[in-house]
VOGU-3710 file (C-alpha; in Angstrom, 3 decimals, decimal comma):
1> mgtylitgat> -6,240/-14,794/-12,335  -3,495/-11,569/-11,465  -0,623/-11,251/-9,000  -0,901/-8,530/-7,019  1,656/-7,222/-4,295  0,351/-5,165/-1,555  2,919/-2,963/1,024  1,810/-2,296/4,546  -0,690/-5,312/3,914  -0,751/-5,713/7,433
11> ggigtavagl> -2,713/-2,350/7,874  -6,345/-1,399/7,744  -6,642/-0,754/3,678  -3,841/-2,718/2,776  -5,573/-5,987/4,685  -9,071/-5,122/3,268  -7,612/-5,064/-0,093  -5,588/-8,593/0,320  -8,992/-10,313/1,507  -10,971/-8,440/-1,307
21> lrdkghdlil> -8,115/-10,212/-4,106  -7,970/-13,623/-2,601  -11,684/-13,567/-2,507  -11,932/-13,296/-6,438  -8,963/-15,901/-6,850  -5,316/-13,685/-7,186  -2,476/-14,936/-5,632  -1,078/-12,245/-3,246  2,460/-10,820/-2,567  1,676/-9,467/1,031
31> sgrsperltd> 4,552/-6,761/2,038  4,825/-4,961/5,785  7,546/-4,644/8,202  6,942/-7,527/10,539  7,479/-10,860/9,384  4,925/-11,833/12,295  1,919/-10,172/11,498  2,723/-10,749/7,537  2,503/-14,655/8,947  -0,814/-14,230/10,456
41> laetlrkgah> -1,861/-12,261/7,504  -1,286/-14,978/4,968  -2,636/-17,862/7,582  -6,008/-15,642/8,175  -6,365/-15,110/3,935  -5,820/-19,530/4,021  -8,835/-20,016/5,528  -12,635/-19,376/5,369  -13,758/-17,401/2,573  -10,301/-16,659/1,342
51> artqafhvgs> -9,471/-20,249/1,049  -8,204/-21,452/-2,558  -4,835/-23,117/-2,127  -1,714/-23,117/0,048  0,387/-20,202/0,829  3,588/-20,035/1,018  6,433/-17,868/2,194  9,777/-15,920/1,615  12,228/-15,534/4,386  14,939/-13,416/5,394
61> ggapaagpgi> 16,691/-16,103/2,651  14,476/-15,382/0,572  13,362/-19,127/-0,010  9,860/-20,057/-0,748  8,351/-23,145/1,729  6,108/-24,405/-0,703  3,602/-23,866/-3,697  2,215/-20,940/-4,708  -0,601/-18,916/-3,544  0,210/-16,214/-0,755
71> ttlpldltep> 3,714/-14,932/-0,418  5,043/-13,049/2,465  7,856/-10,346/1,257  8,802/-8,452/4,556  10,096/-5,099/3,772  11,756/-2,423/5,864  10,389/0,764/4,360  12,790/2,871/6,536  15,384/1,753/3,920  14,504/2,311/0,382
81> rrlearlvaa> 18,409/1,832/-0,905  18,231/-2,068/0,940  14,547/-2,604/-1,097  16,899/-3,767/-4,158  18,668/-6,435/-3,213  15,663/-7,520/-0,583  13,934/-7,972/-4,087  16,540/-9,698/-5,734  16,997/-12,494/-2,399  13,179/-13,315/-2,524
91> gpparldgli> 13,196/-13,035/-6,159  11,014/-10,517/-8,196  7,818/-12,549/-10,154  8,433/-12,109/-13,881  4,821/-10,367/-14,401  2,707/-8,356/-11,745  -0,703/-7,406/-12,901  -0,696/-4,680/-9,476  1,176/-2,763/-6,991  -0,981/-1,310/-4,510
101> haagvvhlgt> 1,054/1,169/-2,094  -0,743/0,880/1,194  2,260/1,167/3,218  2,435/4,953/5,086  3,628/6,873/9,119  2,416/9,786/10,280  3,127/11,556/13,144  1,695/15,366/13,726  3,461/18,330/14,837  3,227/22,020/13,636
111> vgeleaddwl> 6,275/23,348/11,544  8,063/24,772/14,833  7,898/21,045/16,855  8,705/18,929/13,248  12,438/18,456/13,440  14,706/17,268/10,068  13,626/13,497/11,985  10,340/14,002/12,089  10,632/15,255/7,973  12,689/12,254/6,912
121> dhvtvnlvsa> 10,138/9,783/8,606  7,655/10,801/6,287  8,892/11,474/2,471  11,554/8,241/3,280  8,491/6,024/3,603  4,929/7,961/1,908  7,198/8,381/-0,530  11,003/7,596/-1,534  10,245/3,719/-1,162  7,328/3,511/-3,109
131> aeltrlllpa> 8,869/5,673/-5,801  12,060/2,734/-5,407  10,274/0,096/-5,348  7,791/1,168/-8,704  11,350/1,111/-9,708  12,389/-1,702/-9,147  9,059/-3,524/-9,984  8,699/-1,358/-13,591  9,320/-4,570/-15,835  7,593/-7,162/-14,128
141> lraasgdvvf> 4,395/-4,467/-13,982  5,303/-3,629/-18,167  5,473/-7,169/-19,015  1,756/-7,761/-17,490  0,369/-4,134/-18,312  -0,531/-3,286/-14,962  -1,726/-1,081/-12,264  0,352/0,813/-9,746  -2,228/2,058/-6,636  -0,975/4,667/-4,433
151> vnstaglran> -3,137/5,210/-1,179  -2,558/8,847/-0,403  -4,708/10,488/1,318  -6,583/13,766/1,071  -4,073/15,305/3,511  -2,440/15,442/-0,033  -4,931/17,733/-1,554  -5,093/19,923/1,351  -2,713/20,250/4,662  -3,670/21,469/7,849
161> pgwsayaask> -2,435/22,783/11,004  -0,064/19,834/12,505  -0,141/17,918/9,384  2,789/19,378/7,314  5,208/16,472/7,192  2,488/14,289/6,647  0,767/15,957/4,324  3,822/17,522/1,600  4,957/13,695/1,916  1,436/12,797/0,190
171> aglrsladal> 1,518/15,214/-1,947  4,493/14,352/-3,445  2,968/10,961/-3,756  0,529/12,777/-5,683  3,304/14,377/-8,134  5,463/10,844/-8,474  1,611/9,023/-9,645  1,489/11,870/-11,806  4,470/11,201/-13,807  4,435/7,506/-13,507
181> raeeadvrvt> 1,030/8,069/-15,463  2,302/10,131/-18,637  5,338/8,084/-18,554  4,384/4,637/-18,756  1,504/4,343/-21,011  0,952/0,185/-20,753  0,457/0,924/-16,796  -2,349/2,677/-15,261  -2,052/4,441/-12,292  -4,427/5,343/-10,102
191> tvfpgrtasr> -3,749/7,695/-6,729  -7,254/7,281/-4,262  -7,520/9,298/-1,501  -9,148/8,185/1,296  -10,377/10,198/4,117  -10,275/9,502/7,676  -10,882/5,382/8,178  -11,131/3,529/10,640  -7,640/1,373/11,431  -4,950/1,543/13,578
201> mqesvraqeg> -3,153/4,506/12,057  -6,257/6,704/12,724  -6,673/4,921/16,221  -2,795/6,881/16,858  -4,045/9,989/15,233  -6,774/10,433/17,305  -4,728/9,668/20,245  -1,845/12,099/19,011  -4,532/14,646/18,709  -5,628/14,492/22,418
211> rsydpsdyas> -8,940/12,753/21,259  -11,015/9,505/21,534  -11,611/6,907/18,633  -14,552/5,717/18,132  -14,237/3,733/14,539  -18,268/4,101/14,143  -17,258/7,921/13,193  -15,023/6,950/9,785  -15,273/5,128/6,477  -13,879/1,476/6,746
221> aetvakvlvs> -10,989/0,201/5,477  -13,347/-2,450/3,518  -15,039/0,836/1,834  -11,714/2,225/0,434  -10,621/-1,013/-0,553  -13,888/-1,590/-2,584  -13,704/1,607/-4,473  -9,971/0,395/-5,225  -10,123/-2,970/-6,430  -12,942/-1,358/-8,664
231> aleaprdavv> -10,037/0,946/-10,386  -8,268/-1,896/-10,542  -11,594/-3,455/-12,386  -12,172/-1,211/-14,149  -12,201/-1,934/-18,250  -8,612/-1,629/-19,904  -9,936/1,075/-22,596  -10,041/3,592/-19,058  -8,138/4,535/-16,047  -9,565/5,626/-13,013
241> aevsvrph> -7,035/8,347/-12,427  -8,040/9,485/-8,637  -10,774/8,722/-6,517  -11,463/10,400/-2,873  -13,290/7,687/-0,541  -14,590/10,505/2,177  -17,109/8,958/5,678  -20,657/10,256/4,969
//
């Protein structure tokens, strides 16, 4: 079995991916901004259908508390310059079978409304931190001939009014994935482009749009996660370079 690091692990798609990978017996490094939410997720994954081994947690001091299985790794993606120190403190893995970038932020607004800080928030979290974390973990990914998966958005393929900053950051993320795929012969790189997906982020987007939110109107996070995991499980003689998942 392998070891997978998931950013945005407490979000809809990230949590769904974590559950699927755990059910398949893989070890997980769950990353997010909130230590409390990460701890709650780790406890959930220990129970019921997800149960396999005892979980352990990397706290603020970086010291694991118990045996193998699940590690929680709080990271603040708004501060990419501090990611290296945080990983060093936690003890980065020697081998990593997969890095799944599922974290992201979105704040809607027209070009005339968005200020510099809005643009910086999007680019920092959605693009720069993904690039920096990938750089830091490349030795472990190379050692395992692992996979990098970028959870992008259909907004990264086409920008609509009010979505300029988010779409630009996601278009940049696609370029990052394309360059990485060409540079790293032994690492497979996949971009997943979900359409509107039932999640807390989508609920926030609908509120920003001044519209109601009904989860049944969208693809489920579990559906997107199944597509993502199927890309991870593709035979090693091929790579699922890009895949779009839209509500039906």
